[in-house]
C-alpha positions as CSV (number, residue, x, y, z in Angstrom):
1,X,-39.0,154.7,60.1
2,X,-39.9,156.8,56.4
3,X,-37.7,154.3,54.9
4,X,-39.1,150.9,56.5
5,X,-42.7,151.8,55.0
6,X,-41.7,152.9,52.0
7,X,-41.3,148.9,51.3
8,X,-44.0,147.7,53.3
9,X,-47.0,148.4,51.7
10,X,-50.0,150.4,54.5
11,X,-51.7,147.2,54.8
12,X,-49.0,145.1,56.2
13,X,-47.6,147.5,58.6
14,X,-50.8,147.8,60.3
15,X,-51.0,144.2,60.8
16,X,-47.6,144.8,62.6
17,X,-49.0,147.1,64.7
18,X,-52.6,145.4,65.4
19,X,-50.5,142.2,66.0
20,X,-49.4,143.8,69.0
21,X,-51.8,145.7,70.8
22,X,-54.8,143.5,72.7
23,X,-57.5,145.4,71.6
24,X,-57.8,144.3,68.2
25,X,-60.0,140.8,67.7
26,X,-60.2,139.5,64.6
27,X,-62.9,138.1,62.8
28,X,-63.7,134.6,64.8
29,X,-67.0,132.5,65.7
30,X,-66.0,133.2,69.3
31,X,-68.9,133.5,71.7
32,X,-69.3,135.4,74.9
33,X,-67.8,133.9,78.1
34,X,-69.7,132.8,80.9
35,X,-70.3,136.0,83.2
36,X,-69.5,138.0,80.6
37,X,-72.2,141.0,79.8
38,X,-74.8,140.5,77.6
39,X,-75.5,141.9,74.3
40,X,-78.5,143.8,73.8
41,X,-80.5,142.0,70.9
42,X,-80.3,143.4,67.2
43,X,-83.9,142.9,64.9
44,X,-83.5,141.1,61.6
45,X,-84.9,143.9,59.8
46,X,-87.2,147.1,60.5
47,X,-87.7,150.5,60.5
48,X,-85.8,154.0,61.5
49,X,-87.2,157.1,62.1
50,X,-85.5,160.1,60.5
51,X,-86.8,163.2,62.0
52,X,-85.2,167.1,61.4
53,X,-84.3,169.4,64.3
54,X,-85.2,173.1,64.1
55,X,-81.3,173.4,62.8
56,X,-82.1,171.9,59.8
57,X,-82.5,175.2,58.2
58,X,-78.7,175.9,59.2
59,X,-77.6,172.7,57.0
60,X,-76.4,173.5,53.5
61,X,-79.1,173.1,51.3
62,X,-77.5,170.2,49.2
63,X,-76.5,168.2,52.6
64,X,-80.9,168.4,53.9
65,X,-83.3,165.7,54.4
66,X,-87.1,165.6,55.0
67,X,-88.7,163.7,57.6
68,X,-88.9,160.2,56.6
69,X,-88.6,156.6,57.5
70,X,-86.4,154.4,55.9
71,X,-85.7,150.6,56.4
72,X,-82.7,148.6,57.5
73,X,-81.9,145.0,57.5
74,X,-78.7,142.9,60.1
75,X,-76.9,140.1,60.5
76,X,-74.7,138.9,63.1
77,X,-71.2,138.4,62.0
78,X,-68.9,137.6,65.2
79,X,-68.6,138.6,68.7
80,X,-66.4,137.5,71.8
81,X,-67.3,138.2,75.3
82,X,-67.0,142.0,74.5
83,X,-67.9,143.4,71.3
84,X,-70.4,141.8,68.9
85,X,-70.0,142.5,65.2
86,X,-73.7,143.2,62.9
87,X,-73.8,144.2,59.1
88,X,-76.3,146.3,58.6
89,X,-78.0,147.3,55.3
90,X,-80.8,150.4,54.2
91,X,-80.6,152.0,51.0
92,X,-79.5,155.1,50.1
93,X,-81.3,158.3,50.5
94,X,-79.8,159.3,46.6
95,X,-81.1,156.8,43.7
96,X,-78.1,157.0,41.3
97,X,-77.5,154.7,38.3
98,X,-75.7,152.0,40.0
99,X,-78.0,150.0,41.3
100,X,-75.6,148.3,44.0
101,X,-74.0,151.7,45.0
102,X,-77.8,152.4,46.0
103,X,-77.9,150.5,49.2
104,X,-75.3,151.5,52.4
105,X,-73.0,148.8,54.2
106,X,-72.4,149.4,57.3
107,X,-70.4,147.1,60.2
108,X,-71.6,147.9,63.9
109,X,-69.2,147.3,66.8
110,X,-71.4,146.9,69.3
111,X,-70.2,146.8,73.1
112,X,-71.4,144.2,75.5
113,X,-74.0,145.7,78.0
114,X,-77.3,147.9,78.3
115,X,-75.5,151.1,78.1
116,X,-76.5,153.6,77.3
117,X,-73.1,153.9,75.5
118,X,-71.1,157.1,73.5
119,X,-71.1,156.5,69.4
120,X,-69.7,157.5,66.7
121,X,-69.6,156.9,62.8
122,X,-66.4,155.4,61.7
123,X,-65.2,156.4,57.8
124,X,-62.3,154.7,55.9
125,X,-59.6,155.8,54.1
126,X,-59.1,156.8,49.7
127,X,-57.9,153.6,49.2
128,X,-60.8,151.5,50.8
129,X,-58.2,149.5,53.2
130,X,-60.9,148.6,56.0
131,X,-59.1,147.3,57.8
132,X,-57.8,150.5,59.5
133,X,-61.7,151.7,59.7
134,X,-62.3,147.5,61.5
135,X,-59.7,148.5,64.0
136,X,-60.7,151.9,65.1
137,X,-64.5,150.5,65.4
138,X,-63.4,147.5,67.4
139,X,-61.1,149.4,69.8
140,X,-63.3,152.0,70.5
141,X,-66.2,149.4,71.3
142,X,-63.8,147.4,73.1
143,X,-63.4,150.1,75.3
144,X,-67.4,150.9,75.6
145,X,-68.0,153.1,72.9
146,X,-70.6,152.0,69.7
147,X,-69.2,152.0,66.7
148,X,-70.8,152.1,63.0
149,X,-68.4,151.6,60.4
150,X,-70.3,153.0,56.8
151,X,-68.9,152.0,53.9
152,X,-69.1,155.3,51.5
153,X,-70.7,155.2,47.9
154,X,-69.1,153.4,45.0
155,X,-66.3,151.3,48.1
156,X,-66.4,147.6,48.6
157,X,-70.1,146.1,47.8
158,X,-71.3,149.4,46.5
159,X,-69.0,149.6,43.6
160,X,-70.3,148.0,40.1
161,X,-67.4,146.2,38.4
162,X,-68.6,147.2,35.2
163,X,-69.1,150.8,36.2
164,X,-65.9,153.1,36.0
165,X,-67.7,155.5,38.6
166,X,-66.0,156.4,42.0
167,X,-66.9,158.5,44.8
168,X,-63.5,160.8,44.1
169,X,-63.2,161.0,40.3
170,X,-61.1,162.2,37.7
171,X,-64.8,164.4,36.9
172,X,-64.9,166.9,40.1
173,X,-69.0,167.1,39.1
174,X,-68.5,163.5,40.2
175,X,-66.3,164.1,43.0
176,X,-69.4,166.5,44.1
177,X,-72.3,164.0,43.5
178,X,-70.2,161.1,45.7
179,X,-69.6,163.5,48.2
180,X,-73.3,164.6,49.4
181,X,-74.5,161.5,48.4
182,X,-71.6,160.5,51.4
183,X,-72.9,162.6,53.8
184,X,-76.5,162.0,53.4
185,X,-75.9,158.3,53.8
186,X,-73.7,159.5,57.0
187,X,-76.8,160.9,58.4
188,X,-78.7,158.4,57.7
189,X,-76.8,156.1,59.5
190,X,-76.6,158.4,62.4
191,X,-80.2,157.9,62.2
192,X,-79.9,154.7,62.8
193,X,-77.2,154.1,65.1
194,X,-79.5,157.3,67.7
195,X,-82.3,154.6,67.6
196,X,-80.6,151.8,69.1
197,X,-81.8,151.5,72.9
198,X,-77.8,151.0,74.3
199,X,-77.0,153.7,72.3
200,X,-77.2,157.4,74.1
201,X,-78.5,159.8,71.1
202,X,-77.2,162.9,72.3
203,X,-73.6,161.2,72.5
204,X,-73.5,160.3,68.8
205,X,-70.2,161.9,66.9
206,X,-68.0,161.2,63.6
207,X,-64.6,160.5,62.8
208,X,-62.7,159.3,59.7
209,X,-58.8,159.3,58.9
210,X,-57.3,160.7,55.8
211,X,-60.5,161.0,52.5
212,X,-62.3,160.0,56.0
213,X,-61.4,162.6,58.3
214,X,-62.5,165.3,55.0
215,X,-65.4,163.6,54.8
216,X,-66.0,163.8,59.0
217,X,-65.6,167.2,59.2
218,X,-68.4,167.9,56.1
219,X,-70.5,165.7,57.6
220,X,-69.9,166.8,61.1
221,X,-70.7,170.0,59.5
222,X,-74.1,168.7,58.4
223,X,-76.0,167.1,60.7
224,X,-77.1,169.0,63.3
225,X,-76.8,166.0,66.4
226,X,-73.1,165.2,65.6
227,X,-71.9,166.6,69.4
228,X,-68.0,165.4,68.9
229,X,-66.3,165.3,65.3
230,X,-62.9,163.7,65.2
231,X,-60.3,165.0,61.9
232,X,-57.6,162.7,61.2
233,X,-55.2,163.9,58.7
234,X,-57.9,166.1,57.0
235,X,-58.2,169.2,56.3
236,X,-59.9,171.8,53.8
237,X,-59.4,174.0,50.7
238,X,-58.5,170.4,49.0
239,X,-59.0,171.5,45.2
240,X,-55.6,173.5,45.8
241,X,-53.9,170.3,47.0
242,X,-55.6,168.3,44.7
243,X,-54.3,170.8,42.0
244,X,-51.0,170.4,42.7
245,X,-50.5,167.0,43.6
246,X,-47.3,165.6,41.4
247,X,-48.7,162.2,41.8
248,X,-49.4,160.7,38.2
249,X,-53.4,160.7,38.3
250,X,-53.9,164.1,39.4
251,X,-51.7,165.4,36.3
252,X,-53.4,163.2,34.2
253,X,-56.6,165.1,35.9
254,X,-55.1,168.8,35.2
255,X,-54.4,168.2,31.7
256,X,-57.6,167.0,30.3
257,X,-59.4,169.5,32.7
258,X,-57.7,172.1,31.0
259,X,-58.2,170.3,27.4
260,X,-61.7,170.7,27.9
261,X,-61.7,174.4,28.5
262,X,-61.2,174.3,32.9
263,X,-59.1,176.8,35.2
264,X,-57.5,176.1,38.6
265,X,-60.4,178.5,39.7
266,X,-63.3,176.4,38.2
267,X,-61.9,173.8,38.9
268,X,-62.3,175.1,43.0
269,X,-65.7,176.6,42.1
270,X,-67.1,173.4,41.3
271,X,-65.4,171.5,44.7
272,X,-66.3,174.8,46.9
273,X,-70.0,172.8,47.9
274,X,-68.2,169.8,49.6
275,X,-64.9,171.4,50.8
276,X,-65.0,171.4,54.8
277,X,-63.7,174.8,55.0
278,X,-66.9,176.2,53.0
279,X,-69.0,174.8,56.1
280,X,-66.1,175.0,58.5
281,X,-68.7,177.5,60.7
282,X,-70.9,175.3,61.4
283,X,-68.4,172.6,63.5
284,X,-68.1,176.2,66.0
285,X,-69.4,175.0,69.5
286,X,-68.7,171.5,68.7
287,X,-66.4,169.8,70.6
288,X,-63.6,169.1,67.3
289,X,-60.9,166.8,67.7
290,X,-57.9,167.3,64.7
291,X,-54.9,165.1,65.0
292,X,-52.5,165.7,61.8
293,X,-48.9,165.4,60.4
294,X,-46.3,167.9,60.1
295,X,-44.7,166.2,57.2
296,X,-47.8,164.8,55.7
297,X,-47.2,164.7,51.6
298,X,-50.7,164.0,50.5
299,X,-53.2,167.0,52.8
300,X,-50.2,169.4,53.6
301,X,-50.2,170.6,56.9
302,X,-51.4,174.4,55.3
303,X,-54.8,172.5,54.5
304,X,-54.9,171.4,57.6
305,X,-54.3,174.6,59.3
306,X,-57.3,175.9,56.7
307,X,-59.5,174.3,58.2
308,X,-58.7,174.7,61.6
309,X,-58.9,178.3,61.0
310,X,-62.2,177.6,59.2
311,X,-63.7,176.3,62.7
312,X,-62.5,179.2,64.5
313,X,-59.3,178.2,65.8
314,X,-61.7,176.5,68.3
315,X,-60.0,172.5,68.3
316,X,-57.0,171.2,69.7
317,X,-54.9,170.8,67.1
318,X,-52.4,167.4,68.1
319,X,-49.2,167.8,65.4
320,X,-47.9,164.0,64.7
321,X,-44.0,164.0,63.6
322,X,-45.0,161.8,60.5
323,X,-45.5,162.0,56.7
324,X,-49.6,161.0,55.7
325,X,-48.5,157.4,55.4
326,X,-45.8,156.8,58.8
327,X,-48.4,157.8,61.0
328,X,-49.8,154.8,61.1
329,X,-46.9,154.3,63.9
330,X,-48.6,156.7,66.2
331,X,-52.2,154.0,65.9
332,X,-51.4,152.8,69.4
333,X,-51.3,156.5,71.1
334,X,-53.9,157.6,68.9
335,X,-56.5,154.9,69.5
336,X,-56.2,156.0,73.2
337,X,-56.9,159.6,72.7
338,X,-59.9,159.0,70.6
339,X,-61.4,156.5,73.2
340,X,-60.8,159.4,75.8
341,X,-62.1,161.7,73.3
342,X,-65.4,160.0,72.8
343,X,-65.9,158.9,76.2
344,X,-65.0,162.1,78.0
345,X,-64.5,164.6,75.7
346,X,-61.1,164.5,76.7
347,X,-58.1,164.6,73.9
348,X,-54.7,163.5,75.9
349,X,-53.4,160.3,74.6
350,X,-51.9,158.4,77.4
């Protein structure tokens, strides 16, 4: 298995898996068939009220928002008998120097029927390969969980072709700014999701894989109203594995950081405000699912354990006998686990 995936890109391996499961529907012009449940209409534009709860005082300062309203726009993309996908845009709470980054782009995978459906935010991987996130969101919607796939800062249409800015940058200060903006965007996205009449506002969660897993843990701690948080291939104390990474990009970063007078400790200090371990206690008492790989070469198992311990060892910790990339072969089973988690709280895959 390891040798096979070494020569096949992740996106290709994913396509092979997706083609074997009936839960995936490619973009098409399909429309609901006779007898199918209708979809609740979405307006072309509108306004959402973000209102804080009494627990806002517990939110880390950098992730706090005040009461405000924000506008959104939608455009129906495609649908079949079970799922309708709508493109959603709204302004980020953060204004950056990269103008295209200041609009949040999301894709709403809406289940058919009036609901109320449980719902979740879906976050993508570091490489920005959106196929995996769309596959997850589509599967959830096929099984009655409304899913809003959110593109994080400097990804997809939010990336300026000229600007070098990225969410995860060689400059840790830029990384902190990008991750902070992502959390605030996710909080606003959750408010949009809770405003939908087909969504149960008390059953909205967040999930992600790899970078998305790190961000789901972080935003799960920052948004008091997330009741379920699913972390796949994520971890904490990530300053450590970034510093120790053998990747060429990490080696170049360390050289530049040390040349500017930085140290390992100063690097960790800069990243601490956006490390899930820092805010792990805020996840205690929530339903949290962690799925990790025993042989993860990107986010070491020890860092997954660090996060698990920061959450008080409350979450069920599921181990896959795989590496970071070969974990993709478990996708069909883990989609079932994820579906059950958001629908019932069960964490057992069939």
